C-alpha positions in Angstrom: 0.0 0.0 0.1 1.2 3.5 -0.8 2.8 4.9 2.3 2.5 8.7 1.8 0.0 9.2 4.6 2.7 9.6 7.2 2.0 12.8 9.1 -0.4 12.9 12.0 -4.0 13.4 10.8 -5.6 16.7 12.0 -9.3 17.5 12.0 -10.5 19.5 9.1 -12.8 22.4 9.6 -14.2 22.3 6.2 -14.3 20.1 3.1 -12.3 20.8 0.0 -13.6 24.1 -1.6 -15.5 22.2 -4.4 -17.2 19.8 -2.0 -20.4 20.0 0.1 -20.8 19.2 3.7 -22.0 15.6 3.4 -24.3 14.6 6.1 -25.3 11.4 4.4 -26.2 8.4 6.7 -24.3 6.1 4.4 -22.2 5.7 2.5 -20.7 8.4 4.7 -18.1 11.0 4.3 -14.4 10.0 3.9 -11.4 12.1 5.0 -9.9 14.3 2.3 -6.5 12.7 2.5 -8.0 9.2 2.2 -9.8 10.3 -1.0 -6.7 11.8 -2.5 -4.6 8.8 -1.7 -7.2 6.6 -3.3 -7.2 8.9 -6.4 -3.4 8.3 -6.8 -3.6 4.5 -6.1 -6.4 3.9 -8.5 -4.0 5.0 -11.2 -0.7 3.5 -9.8 -0.3 1.8 -6.4 3.2 1.3 -4.9 5.0 2.3 -8.1 3.6 -0.9 -9.7 2.3 1.0 -12.7 -1.0 -0.7 -12.1 -4.0 0.7 -10.1 -5.5 -1.0 -7.1 -8.7 -1.8 -9.1 -6.7 -3.9 -11.5 -4.4 -5.9 -9.3 -4.9 -9.6 -8.8 -6.4 -10.5 -5.4 -3.7 -13.2 -5.2 -0.8 -10.9 -6.2 1.9 -9.4 -4.0 0.5 -5.9 -4.0 -2.9 -7.0 -2.7 -1.2 -9.5 -0.3 0.3 -6.4 1.4 -2.9 -4.4 1.2 -4.8 -7.1 2.9 -2.2 -7.8 5.6 -1.9 -4.1 6.5 -5.7 -3.6 6.5 -6.1 -6.4 8.9 -3.2 -5.3 11.0 -4.5 -1.8 11.2 -8.1 -2.9 12.1 -6.5 -4.9 15.0 -4.2 -2.0 16.1 -7.0 0.7 16.0 -9.4 -1.4 18.1 -6.8 -3.3 20.3 -8.4 -6.5 18.9 -7.1 -9.6 21.0 -5.1 -12.3 19.3 -8.0 -14.9 19.8 -10.1 -13.1 17.3 -10.2 -13.5 13.6 -10.8 -10.5 11.5 -12.7 -11.2 8.3 -13.6 -9.0 5.3 -16.9 -10.3 3.8 -19.3 -9.3 1.2 -23.1 -8.7 1.0 -23.2 -5.9 3.5 -24.3 -6.0 7.1 -27.7 -7.3 5.9 -26.1 -10.6 4.8 -24.9 -11.0 8.5 -28.5 -10.8 9.5 -28.9 -14.4 8.3 -25.3 -15.6 8.3 -24.9 -15.2 11.9 -28.0 -17.3 13.0 -27.1 -19.8 10.2 -23.7 -20.3 11.9 -24.5 -19.8 15.6 -28.2 -20.8 16.2 -28.5 -24.6 16.5 -31.5 -26.5 15.4 -34.1 -26.1 18.1 -32.1 -23.3 19.8 -33.1 -19.8 20.9 -31.3 -16.5 20.3 -32.0 -13.3 22.2 -32.4 -10.0 20.4 -32.7 -6.5 21.6 -35.0 -4.4 19.3 -34.1 -0.7 19.1 -35.1 0.0 15.5 -35.3 -0.8 11.9 -32.0 -2.6 11.5 -32.5 -4.6 14.7 -35.9 -5.6 13.4 -34.3 -6.8 10.1 -31.9 -9.0 12.1 -34.8 -10.5 14.1 -36.8 -11.4 11.0 -33.9 -13.2 9.4 -33.0 -15.1 12.6 -36.5 -16.6 12.6 -35.7 -18.7 9.6 -33.2 -20.6 11.7 -34.7 -20.9 15.1 -36.6 -19.2 17.9 -36.1 -15.5 18.6 -36.6 -14.3 22.2 -37.1 -10.6 22.6 -34.8 -9.6 25.5 -35.7 -5.9 25.3 -37.4 -3.4 23.0 -38.0 0.3 22.5 -40.7 -0.2 19.9 -43.6 0.8 22.1 -42.0 4.3 22.3 -41.2 4.6 18.6 -37.6 3.7 19.3 -36.7 6.9 21.1 -34.6 5.2 23.8 -32.1 2.4 24.5 -33.3 -0.2 27.1 -31.1 -0.2 30.2 -29.3 -3.4 31.4 -31.9 -3.8 34.2 -34.7 -3.8 31.5 -33.2 -6.7 29.6 -34.8 -10.1 30.2 -32.9 -13.0 28.7 -34.1 -16.5 27.9 -32.9 -19.4 29.9 -30.2 -20.7 27.5 -29.7 -18.4 24.5 -27.2 -19.3 21.8 -26.1 -15.7 21.7 -27.4 -12.2 22.5 -27.6 -9.7 19.6 -27.9 -5.9 19.7 -27.4 -3.0 17.3 -25.1 -0.5 18.9 -26.2 2.7 17.1 -29.5 3.2 15.3 -29.0 5.4 12.2 -32.7 6.0 11.5 -33.9 6.9 15.0 -30.7 8.5 16.3 -30.1 6.4 19.4 -27.0 4.7 20.6 -25.9 2.4 23.5 -23.8 4.1 26.0 -23.0 0.9 27.7 -22.1 -2.7 26.6 -24.8 -5.1 27.6 -23.8 -8.0 29.9 -25.0 -11.4 28.9 -25.6 -14.5 31.0 -22.4 -16.4 31.8 -20.9 -18.1 28.7 -23.3 -16.6 26.3 -21.6 -14.7 23.3 -22.5 -11.1 22.8 -23.0 -10.3 19.1 -23.1 -6.6 17.9 -24.0 -4.9 14.7 -21.7 -1.9 15.1 -21.9 -0.7 11.6 -22.6 3.0 12.3 -20.5 3.7 15.3 -17.5 1.3 15.1 -14.2 2.9 16.2 -16.0 6.3 17.0 -14.9 5.6 20.5 -12.8 2.9 22.3 -14.4 -0.5 22.5 -13.5 -3.5 24.6 -13.5 -6.2 21.9 -12.8 -9.0 24.4 -16.3 -8.6 25.8 -17.9 -9.8 22.6 -18.1 -13.1 20.8 -18.7 -11.5 17.4 -18.9 -7.9 16.0 -19.6 -6.9 12.5 -19.8 -3.6 10.6 -20.6 -2.5 7.2 -17.6 -0.4 6.2 -19.4 2.5 4.4 -20.0 4.7 7.6 -16.9 4.8 9.7 -14.5 2.4 8.1 -14.3 3.0 4.4 -16.3 2.5 1.3 -19.4 0.3 0.5 -18.5 -3.2 -0.6 -17.1 -5.1 2.5 -18.3 -5.9 5.9 -15.7 -6.3 8.6 -16.3 -9.1 11.1 -14.4 -9.8 14.3 -15.1 -13.3 15.7 -13.6 -15.0 18.7 -12.0 -18.3 18.2 -14.2 -20.3 20.6 -17.3 -18.9 18.8 -15.9 -19.7 15.4 -15.5 -23.4 16.7 -19.2 -23.4 17.5 -20.3 -22.6 14.0 -22.5 -25.0 12.0 -20.3 -26.9 9.5 -23.3 -28.1 7.5 -23.8 -24.9 5.5 -23.2 -23.9 1.8 -19.5 -23.0 1.6 -19.9 -19.3 1.2 -22.0 -19.1 4.4 -19.4 -20.7 6.7 -17.4 -18.3 8.8 -14.8 -21.1 9.2 -14.1 -21.1 5.5 -13.5 -17.4 5.3 -11.3 -17.6 8.4 -9.2 -20.5 7.0 -8.8 -18.7 3.6 -8.0 -15.3 5.2 -11.0 -13.7 3.5 -9.9 -15.0 0.1 -12.0 -18.1 -0.4 -13.5 -16.3 -3.4 -12.4 -13.0 -5.0 -12.8 -10.4 -2.2 -13.8 -6.8 -2.6 -10.3 -5.6 -3.3 -10.9 -1.9 -3.5 -13.3 -1.8 -0.4 -10.7 -3.6 1.7 -8.0 -1.3 0.4 -10.1 1.8 1.5 -10.6 0.3 4.9 -6.8 0.1 5.2 -6.5 3.8 4.3 -9.1 4.7 6.8 -7.6 2.8 9.6 -4.2 4.4 9.0 -6.0 7.8 9.1 -7.7 6.9 12.4 -4.5 5.7 13.9 -2.8 9.0 13.3 -5.7 11.2 14.1 -4.9 13.7 16.8 -7.1 15.9 18.9 -7.2 17.3 22.4 -3.9 15.8 23.2 -5.1 12.3 22.3 -4.7 10.0 19.4 -6.6 7.3 17.5 -10.1 6.3 18.8 -9.6 8.1 22.0 -9.1 11.4 20.0 -12.1 10.4 17.9 -14.3 10.1 21.0 -13.6 13.6 22.2 -13.9 15.0 18.7 -17.2 13.3 18.0 -18.6 14.3 21.3 -17.7 18.0 20.6 -19.2 17.8 17.1 -22.5 16.3 18.3 -22.8 18.7 21.2 -22.9 21.7 18.8 -26.1 20.5 17.4 -27.7 19.1 20.5 -27.1 22.4 22.2 -29.3 24.0 19.6 -32.1 21.4 20.2 -31.9 21.7 23.9 -32.2 25.5 23.8 -35.0 25.5 21.2 -38.8 25.4 21.5 -38.9 25.1 17.7 -37.0 22.0 17.0 -37.9 18.6 18.5 -35.2 15.8 18.8 -36.4 12.2 18.3 -34.1 10.5 20.8 -34.4 10.7 24.5 -31.4 12.7 25.9 -29.9 9.7 27.7 -29.9 7.7 24.5 -28.7 10.1 21.9 -26.4 9.0 19.2 -23.2 10.9 18.5 -23.2 9.6 14.9 -26.8 10.3 13.7 -28.7 13.4 15.2 -32.5 13.2 14.4 -34.8 16.2 14.7 -37.8 17.9 13.1 -39.4 21.3 12.9 -43.1 22.0 13.9 -44.4 20.9 10.4 -43.6 18.9 7.4 -43.8 22.0 5.3 -41.1 23.7 7.5 -39.0 20.4 7.3 -39.1 20.7 3.5 -38.1 24.3 3.6 -35.3 23.6 6.0 -33.9 20.9 3.7 -34.1 23.1 0.6 -32.5 26.0 2.2 -29.7 23.9 3.8 -29.0 22.4 0.4 -28.6 26.0 -1.0 -26.0 26.6 1.7 -24.0 23.5 0.6 -25.3 21.0 3.2 -26.3 17.7 1.7 -27.9 14.6 3.0 -29.9 16.0 5.8 -33.3 14.4 4.9 -34.5 12.0 7.6 -35.4 8.4 6.9 -39.0 7.8 5.7 -39.7 5.9 8.9 -39.6 9.1 11.0 -39.3 12.0 8.6 -37.7 15.3 9.6 -33.9 15.7 9.5 -30.9 13.6 10.2 -27.4 14.9 10.5 -24.9 12.0 10.2 -21.5 13.1 11.5 -19.3 10.0 11.4 -15.7 10.1 12.3 -14.5 11.9 9.1 -17.2 14.5 9.1 -15.5 17.9 10.0 -16.4 19.8 13.2 -16.8 22.9 11.0 -19.8 21.4 9.2 -21.5 21.0 12.6 -20.7 24.6 13.4 -22.3 25.6 10.0 -25.4 23.5 10.6 -25.9 24.8 14.2 -25.7 28.4 13.0 -28.1 27.6 10.2 -30.6 26.0 12.6 -30.6 29.1 14.9 -31.1 31.4 11.9 -33.8 29.2 10.5 -35.6 29.2 13.8 -35.3 33.0 14.1 -36.9 33.5 10.7 -39.6 30.8 11.0 -40.3 30.2 14.7 
């Protein structure tokens, strides 16, 4: 992999002059230096006179790209040695059925916590393989909160417990790691907040994350699986569905998503070098992301015009959801924000309103611009 990204990464206050502030919920914004490195390496990576899109997935250049990407994923998250790191295809949605196919034995029960749209998708797919026990839910209050540990009620012998750490549509996020019954693996869909803050990987049996929000470009899903959990997997599955096959073949049983893995590697290098408030890596990201989100939440907390969707104790630092007093004003807000070079703010159709997605690479300056715009819009329309 090209090694020109050597200096410490500093937070940017604004995008390149010809780019909008991209509040998209996914695929999400990438750091400018990642994009520029990718531009170069698409044409010619490592002086090979061939671009990354054209290299063989069995060649020496990609050998290095893959090895570095895995090493940096491990380094950024302090991933223990007894975990395999896999790069899979099909998006996180494929893991909705691949996980129960591997981990839910015939006649078994898996526990799920329902905190929104993506958790519900997981639950529906798991039902094809066994019984689903609902250990907790926020559905009765339109997914405005995260159930506390005390509110979780597990089944007697679950094969695993599954939760979604951040809910992009509703703007809620776990601020704790659930504790499972003794010996029961904890499984987490961390697609939209992975590496936005430190995480103790050792507490999990399996974590997975679609790369296109905080880890890279669409096309690969990164999966961390503990060795003892891998050994439990069902061996009587079609080859491409078996975690053990992908682990044995180091994510190259078939042609992997070469470019998507390459971008994950670039993003991980960027995160490792990121410096802010005297900290580095994910510790710096945690401080930076907290300050970014606070700029917008402060507007919501001081306003009688805007209404946030998430309960304050369950607010996401990645996806901030809110609305004005009417759909007509929501539409006006979005139109005027677009005119001021803020894109991707339209909320999901499930709840409407607005959604500001401020993943790791989103600049703090964009949050400042949005906060100022929100105050001015309220002054004119409140």
